[in-house]
C-alpha positions as CSV (number, residue, x, y, z in Angstrom):
1,M,-50.0,-32.4,6.7
2,A,-50.3,-31.3,10.4
3,S,-49.4,-32.8,13.7
4,L,-50.5,-32.0,17.2
5,H,-48.1,-30.5,19.7
6,L,-48.3,-31.5,23.4
7,D,-49.9,-28.1,24.2
8,G,-52.7,-28.8,21.8
9,T,-51.6,-26.5,19.0
10,M,-51.2,-27.7,15.4
11,A,-47.8,-27.8,13.6
12,L,-47.3,-28.2,9.9
13,E,-45.1,-31.2,9.0
14,P,-42.4,-30.3,6.4
15,E,-43.1,-31.2,2.8
16,L,-40.6,-33.8,1.6
17,K,-39.0,-33.8,-1.8
18,A,-36.8,-36.2,-3.8
19,C,-33.1,-35.3,-3.5
20,Y,-30.2,-36.8,-5.5
21,C,-27.4,-37.8,-3.2
22,D,-23.8,-39.1,-3.7
23,L,-22.0,-39.5,-0.4
24,H,-18.6,-40.7,-1.5
25,V,-16.5,-38.0,-3.3
26,H,-12.7,-37.5,-2.8
27,I,-10.6,-34.4,-2.7
28,G,-7.6,-34.6,-5.1
29,K,-5.8,-31.4,-4.1
30,T,-6.5,-28.4,-2.0
31,S,-6.7,-24.9,-3.5
32,D,-3.1,-24.2,-2.6
33,G,-1.8,-27.5,-4.1
34,H,-1.7,-29.9,-1.1
35,S,-2.3,-33.5,-2.3
36,V,-5.1,-35.3,-0.4
37,K,-6.1,-38.3,-2.5
38,I,-3.0,-39.2,-4.4
39,S,-5.0,-40.9,-7.1
40,G,-7.6,-38.1,-7.3
41,S,-7.8,-35.4,-9.9
42,R,-6.3,-32.0,-9.1
43,D,-9.7,-30.5,-10.1
44,L,-11.3,-32.3,-7.1
45,T,-11.1,-29.3,-4.7
46,F,-13.7,-28.5,-2.2
47,A,-15.1,-25.6,-4.2
48,G,-14.7,-27.5,-7.5
49,I,-16.8,-30.4,-6.2
50,A,-19.5,-28.1,-4.9
51,K,-19.7,-26.3,-8.3
52,E,-19.8,-29.6,-10.3
53,A,-22.4,-31.1,-8.0
54,A,-24.7,-28.1,-8.0
55,Q,-24.4,-26.9,-11.6
56,R,-23.5,-29.8,-13.8
57,K,-24.6,-32.9,-12.0
58,G,-27.8,-31.6,-10.3
59,M,-27.0,-33.2,-6.9
60,E,-28.7,-31.8,-3.8
61,L,-26.5,-33.7,-1.2
62,V,-22.9,-34.6,-1.6
63,G,-20.5,-36.3,0.9
64,I,-16.9,-35.1,0.7
65,I,-15.1,-37.8,2.5
66,D,-11.7,-36.1,2.9
67,S,-13.1,-33.3,5.1
68,H,-11.0,-34.5,8.0
69,S,-7.8,-33.1,6.4
70,P,-6.7,-29.8,7.9
71,P,-5.7,-28.3,4.5
72,V,-9.2,-29.2,3.2
73,Q,-10.7,-27.6,6.4
74,R,-8.8,-24.4,5.6
75,D,-10.5,-24.4,2.1
76,I,-13.9,-24.9,3.7
77,M,-13.3,-21.9,6.1
78,D,-12.2,-19.8,3.2
79,C,-15.4,-20.6,1.3
80,L,-17.4,-19.7,4.4
81,D,-15.5,-16.5,5.1
82,S,-15.9,-15.3,1.5
83,G,-19.7,-15.8,1.7
84,E,-19.5,-18.2,-1.3
85,M,-20.9,-20.9,1.0
86,T,-22.8,-20.9,4.3
87,S,-23.4,-23.3,7.1
88,A,-26.6,-25.3,6.3
89,K,-29.5,-25.5,8.6
90,G,-29.4,-29.0,10.0
91,G,-25.7,-29.4,9.4
92,G,-23.4,-29.3,6.4
93,I,-22.1,-26.6,4.0
94,A,-24.6,-25.0,1.7
95,Y,-23.8,-23.9,-1.9
96,R,-26.5,-22.9,-4.5
97,G,-29.1,-25.5,-3.4
98,T,-26.6,-28.2,-2.8
99,T,-25.4,-29.2,0.7
100,I,-22.1,-30.9,1.4
101,V,-21.9,-33.2,4.3
102,L,-18.4,-33.5,5.9
103,G,-17.0,-37.0,6.0
104,A,-13.8,-39.0,6.3
105,E,-12.7,-42.3,4.7
106,I,-10.7,-44.2,7.3
107,E,-8.7,-47.5,7.0
108,I,-8.9,-49.8,9.9
109,R,-7.2,-53.2,10.6
110,E,-8.2,-55.4,13.4
111,P,-5.6,-58.0,14.7
112,G,-5.3,-61.0,12.4
113,R,-7.4,-59.4,9.7
114,K,-6.9,-57.5,6.5
115,E,-7.6,-53.8,6.3
116,C,-11.0,-52.3,5.3
117,H,-12.4,-48.8,4.8
118,V,-15.2,-47.0,6.6
119,L,-16.9,-43.6,6.1
120,A,-17.5,-41.3,9.1
121,F,-19.7,-38.2,8.7
122,M,-19.9,-35.4,11.2
123,P,-22.7,-32.8,11.7
124,D,-20.6,-29.7,11.2
125,L,-17.1,-28.3,10.6
126,E,-16.3,-27.8,14.3
127,T,-17.2,-31.4,15.1
128,M,-15.1,-32.7,12.2
129,Q,-12.2,-30.6,13.4
130,D,-12.5,-32.1,16.8
131,F,-12.7,-35.6,15.4
132,S,-9.6,-34.9,13.2
133,S,-7.7,-33.8,16.3
134,W,-8.5,-37.1,17.9
135,M,-7.6,-39.1,14.8
136,S,-4.3,-37.2,14.4
137,R,-3.1,-38.9,17.6
138,H,-3.8,-42.4,16.0
139,M,-2.9,-41.7,12.4
140,R,0.5,-41.1,10.7
141,N,-0.6,-38.5,8.2
142,I,-4.0,-36.8,9.0
143,N,-3.6,-34.6,5.8
144,L,-4.1,-37.5,3.4
145,S,-7.1,-39.5,2.4
146,S,-8.0,-43.1,3.5
147,Q,-5.2,-43.4,6.0
148,R,-4.8,-46.2,8.6
149,L,-6.2,-45.5,12.0
150,Y,-4.2,-47.2,14.8
151,A,-7.1,-47.7,17.1
152,P,-9.6,-50.6,17.6
153,A,-12.7,-50.5,15.4
154,R,-15.1,-50.3,18.4
155,V,-13.1,-47.4,19.9
156,L,-13.6,-45.6,16.5
157,Q,-17.3,-46.3,16.8
158,D,-17.2,-44.7,20.3
159,E,-15.5,-41.6,19.0
160,I,-17.9,-41.2,16.0
161,Y,-21.1,-41.8,17.8
162,G,-20.0,-39.8,20.9
163,R,-19.8,-36.8,18.5
164,G,-23.2,-37.4,17.0
165,G,-21.7,-38.8,13.8
166,L,-22.5,-41.6,11.4
167,L,-20.4,-44.7,10.6
168,I,-20.9,-46.3,7.2
169,P,-18.7,-49.3,6.1
170,A,-17.5,-48.4,2.5
171,H,-17.7,-50.5,-0.7
172,I,-18.3,-53.5,1.6
173,F,-17.8,-56.3,-0.9
174,T,-14.8,-55.3,-3.0
175,P,-11.7,-57.4,-2.6
176,H,-9.7,-54.1,-2.3
177,K,-10.4,-53.0,1.3
178,G,-14.0,-54.0,1.6
179,L,-15.2,-55.3,4.9
180,Y,-16.8,-58.5,3.6
181,G,-14.5,-58.5,0.5
182,C,-11.3,-59.2,2.4
183,S,-11.6,-58.5,6.2
184,A,-14.5,-60.6,7.7
185,E,-17.3,-62.9,6.9
186,Q,-19.5,-61.2,9.4
187,M,-19.6,-57.5,10.2
188,A,-20.4,-58.4,13.8
189,D,-16.8,-59.8,14.1
190,I,-15.5,-56.2,13.8
191,F,-18.3,-53.7,14.8
192,D,-21.1,-53.2,17.2
193,L,-24.0,-53.7,14.8
194,D,-26.2,-51.2,16.7
195,R,-23.9,-48.4,15.8
196,I,-23.8,-48.8,12.0
197,A,-25.8,-46.1,10.2
198,A,-25.9,-47.8,6.8
199,V,-23.7,-49.7,4.4
200,E,-22.3,-48.8,1.0
201,L,-22.6,-51.6,-1.5
202,G,-19.8,-50.5,-3.9
203,L,-19.7,-50.6,-7.7
204,S,-19.7,-54.4,-8.1
205,A,-22.8,-55.4,-6.0
206,D,-26.5,-54.7,-5.9
207,S,-29.3,-55.2,-3.3
208,E,-30.1,-58.7,-4.4
209,M,-26.5,-59.8,-4.2
210,A,-26.3,-58.4,-0.7
211,G,-29.5,-60.2,0.2
212,Y,-27.5,-63.5,0.6
213,I,-26.2,-62.1,3.9
214,S,-28.8,-61.9,6.7
215,E,-27.1,-59.5,9.0
216,L,-27.5,-56.8,6.4
217,D,-31.3,-56.9,6.4
218,R,-31.7,-54.2,9.0
219,Y,-29.5,-51.6,7.2
220,T,-30.2,-48.9,4.6
221,F,-28.1,-49.5,1.5
222,L,-26.3,-46.7,-0.3
223,T,-24.9,-46.6,-3.8
224,N,-22.2,-43.9,-4.1
225,S,-19.7,-43.0,-6.8
226,D,-16.3,-43.2,-4.9
227,A,-15.4,-40.4,-7.4
228,H,-11.7,-39.8,-8.1
229,S,-12.5,-37.2,-10.8
230,L,-15.2,-34.6,-11.3
231,G,-16.8,-36.5,-14.1
232,K,-17.3,-39.6,-11.9
233,I,-19.5,-37.8,-9.4
234,G,-22.9,-39.3,-9.6
235,R,-22.0,-42.5,-11.5
236,E,-23.8,-44.2,-8.7
237,Y,-26.2,-42.2,-6.4
238,N,-29.3,-42.4,-4.2
239,V,-32.7,-40.7,-4.3
240,M,-33.8,-39.7,-0.8
241,E,-37.0,-38.2,0.5
242,L,-35.9,-35.2,2.6
243,A,-37.4,-32.0,3.9
244,E,-34.1,-30.3,2.9
245,P,-30.6,-31.4,2.1
246,S,-28.7,-31.5,5.4
247,F,-26.9,-33.8,7.8
248,A,-29.9,-34.0,10.2
249,E,-32.2,-35.1,7.3
250,L,-29.6,-37.6,6.1
251,R,-29.6,-39.2,9.5
252,L,-33.4,-39.5,9.5
253,A,-33.3,-41.0,6.0
254,L,-30.8,-43.6,6.9
255,E,-32.9,-44.5,10.0
256,R,-36.1,-44.5,7.8
257,K,-37.8,-42.2,10.3
258,E,-40.5,-39.5,10.0
259,G,-41.2,-40.3,6.4
260,R,-37.6,-39.8,5.3
261,G,-35.7,-42.6,3.6
262,V,-33.8,-43.8,0.6
263,T,-36.4,-44.4,-2.1
264,G,-34.1,-45.5,-4.9
265,N,-30.6,-46.8,-5.4
266,F,-29.1,-46.0,-8.8
267,G,-26.0,-47.9,-9.8
268,L,-24.0,-49.7,-12.3
269,N,-25.1,-53.1,-13.2
270,P,-22.7,-55.2,-11.1
271,R,-21.2,-56.6,-14.3
272,L,-19.7,-53.2,-15.0
273,G,-17.9,-53.1,-11.7
274,K,-14.1,-53.4,-11.6
275,Y,-14.3,-56.4,-9.2
276,H,-17.5,-58.2,-10.2
277,R,-15.9,-61.6,-11.2
278,T,-12.8,-63.5,-10.2
279,Y,-9.7,-62.4,-12.0
280,C,-6.5,-64.4,-12.8
281,S,-3.4,-62.2,-12.4
282,G,-1.4,-65.0,-14.1
283,C,-3.0,-64.8,-17.5
284,G,-5.3,-61.7,-17.2
285,S,-8.5,-63.6,-17.7
286,I,-11.8,-62.7,-16.1
287,I,-13.5,-65.9,-15.0
288,D,-17.1,-65.4,-16.0
289,E,-18.5,-68.8,-15.5
290,T,-21.7,-69.4,-13.5
291,F,-19.6,-70.2,-10.4
292,A,-15.9,-69.5,-10.0
293,T,-15.1,-71.9,-7.1
294,S,-11.8,-73.3,-8.3
295,E,-8.6,-72.4,-6.5
296,R,-6.8,-72.3,-9.9
297,C,-7.5,-70.5,-13.1
298,P,-9.4,-72.8,-15.5
299,Y,-7.5,-71.2,-18.4
300,C,-3.8,-71.3,-17.3
301,G,-3.8,-73.2,-14.0
302,S,-2.4,-70.3,-12.0
303,P,-3.4,-70.0,-8.3
304,K,-3.1,-66.2,-8.5
305,L,-6.8,-65.5,-8.4
306,V,-8.4,-62.3,-7.1
307,Q,-11.8,-63.4,-5.9
308,G,-14.6,-61.3,-7.4
309,V,-17.5,-59.8,-5.5
310,L,-20.1,-62.2,-6.8
311,D,-17.9,-65.2,-6.0
312,R,-17.0,-63.8,-2.5
313,I,-20.7,-63.3,-1.7
314,L,-21.6,-66.8,-2.7
315,H,-18.7,-68.1,-0.6
316,I,-19.7,-66.3,2.6
317,A,-23.5,-66.4,2.1
318,D,-25.7,-67.7,5.0
319,R,-28.7,-68.1,2.7
320,E,-29.4,-70.3,-0.3
321,E,-31.4,-67.6,-2.0
322,P,-31.3,-63.8,-1.5
323,V,-33.9,-62.0,0.5
324,V,-34.8,-58.4,-0.1
325,P,-36.6,-56.9,2.9
326,A,-39.8,-54.9,2.4
327,H,-38.1,-51.6,3.4
328,R,-35.5,-52.0,0.6
329,P,-36.1,-49.6,-2.3
330,T,-35.7,-50.6,-5.9
331,Y,-32.2,-50.9,-7.2
332,H,-32.1,-49.3,-10.6
333,Y,-29.5,-50.5,-13.0
334,Q,-28.2,-47.5,-14.8
335,V,-25.2,-47.1,-17.1
336,P,-23.4,-43.7,-16.4
337,L,-23.6,-41.2,-19.3
338,D,-19.8,-41.3,-19.7
339,F,-20.0,-45.1,-20.4
340,I,-22.2,-44.6,-23.5
341,P,-20.5,-45.0,-26.8
342,G,-20.6,-41.8,-28.9
343,L,-21.4,-39.5,-26.0
344,G,-18.3,-37.3,-25.9
345,K,-17.6,-33.9,-24.4
346,A,-19.1,-31.9,-27.3
347,K,-22.4,-33.8,-27.3
348,M,-22.5,-33.7,-23.5
349,N,-22.1,-29.9,-23.4
350,I,-25.0,-29.6,-26.0
351,L,-27.2,-31.8,-23.7
352,L,-26.3,-29.8,-20.6
353,E,-27.1,-26.6,-22.3
354,A,-30.5,-27.9,-23.3
355,F,-31.5,-29.7,-20.1
356,G,-29.4,-28.0,-17.3
357,S,-27.9,-31.0,-15.5
358,E,-27.0,-34.7,-15.8
359,M,-29.9,-35.6,-13.4
360,N,-32.3,-33.8,-15.8
361,I,-30.9,-35.7,-18.8
362,I,-31.2,-39.0,-17.0
363,H,-34.5,-38.6,-15.2
364,K,-36.6,-35.9,-16.9
365,A,-35.7,-35.5,-20.6
366,G,-37.8,-37.6,-23.0
367,E,-36.3,-39.6,-25.9
368,Q,-37.8,-37.2,-28.5
369,E,-36.5,-34.2,-26.6
370,I,-33.0,-35.7,-26.5
371,A,-33.2,-36.7,-30.1
372,A,-34.0,-33.1,-31.2
373,V,-30.8,-32.0,-29.5
374,A,-28.3,-34.8,-30.0
375,G,-29.8,-37.2,-32.6
376,A,-32.0,-40.2,-32.6
377,D,-29.2,-42.8,-32.2
378,L,-27.7,-41.1,-29.1
379,A,-31.2,-40.6,-27.7
380,A,-31.9,-44.3,-28.0
381,K,-28.7,-45.2,-26.2
382,I,-29.3,-42.8,-23.3
383,V,-32.9,-44.2,-22.8
384,A,-31.5,-47.7,-23.0
385,A,-28.8,-46.8,-20.5
386,R,-31.2,-45.4,-17.9
387,S,-33.5,-48.4,-18.4
388,G,-30.8,-51.0,-17.8
389,V,-31.1,-52.7,-21.2
390,L,-27.6,-52.3,-22.7
391,E,-25.6,-55.5,-23.2
392,L,-22.6,-55.6,-20.9
393,S,-19.3,-57.5,-20.6
394,A,-18.2,-58.3,-17.0
395,G,-15.5,-56.4,-15.2
396,G,-12.9,-57.9,-12.9
397,G,-9.4,-57.5,-11.6
398,G,-9.6,-53.7,-11.4
399,T,-10.9,-53.3,-15.0
400,Y,-14.4,-52.0,-15.6
401,G,-16.9,-54.0,-17.7
402,K,-18.0,-52.4,-21.0
403,V,-21.1,-51.6,-22.9
404,V,-20.9,-54.0,-25.9
405,Q,-24.2,-53.3,-27.6
406,A,-26.4,-50.2,-27.9
407,R,-29.8,-52.0,-28.1
408,G,-31.5,-55.1,-26.8
409,R,-32.2,-56.6,-23.4
410,L,-29.2,-56.8,-21.1
411,K,-27.7,-60.2,-21.1
412,D,-26.2,-61.1,-17.8
413,K,-24.1,-64.3,-18.0
414,S,-23.5,-64.4,-14.2
């Protein structure tokens, strides 16, 4: 396609392509052994994530959200100095067809409210270093992941947007540090809504569930992994139409401008999420009734309930029925490959050798092709997983749901 310049000459518009994107991956340790995300795997180094995303996962755009940490920044500079990686055109760090966008996960707590997490992305390393310098004056340990920022939420917005960055509230519905999950009933109570780039749904919610809350209609939804190990990268991800994987193209996609946009959200069925339903810490029961509105456990009578995502959404909803705006892409229920019974490391390696990456296995390989490599039974399970037709038990209280049947339509008791 072509467009007309102001001087009358013609300019070719860039060709867009579908890119697989996961924008929430943690650093476990740096290359020299500094801990960053205490609960993260030691294999989650900057270089290790880049290699996993590019070679095994088949991701074109990855957000590493501990790039604010000075020891991580030293690793990034080493990768650039060695020539293993380069600065990407449009922002980010390029490695073998994959671009890493530099982000930070930040904990905020407004007066009288519980804490919640947000993601901040910066255009390049220099800008992230400047942002880290500012945060270090309002944070007790800038070296670690997900640390508390002792500054007002709207001041944080000023600092992010003043540097050309993006602010995305993280896993917004989870009871563990999600904005709606534990901090507020309306995002407007905390943030200037005009300076929110997108929202991340989290593992226990989908687009329809979020459709109960009207102030979310304007935003692009993201489904990201929140990976604490290499294997979890891409357990949830997005497909975006981009001219190339870069920070600038990501911004256009989130703004749904110039043909860019998120064209598909791929995530766990919410029943598999760790916080989908209300959980009783008294007896360990997941309360999986149609509505969990009681203040006490129906099984043991304990008041020690952790409200699940579904039940929290229904509690704070300002609509009787969910609304999904026309701009919202399809939310594809997809069971990650490592959830599938019988798909161990040996079989996975055989599949990767045959098809190249997990994205190829999920999106491009046909059932007969998979069967020829790994057997008919496993091929049927993989096809059922990517079609959202495995039967699931609900998760809650920090425990994932499970695949309970390899065939048949998915039965959702919620």
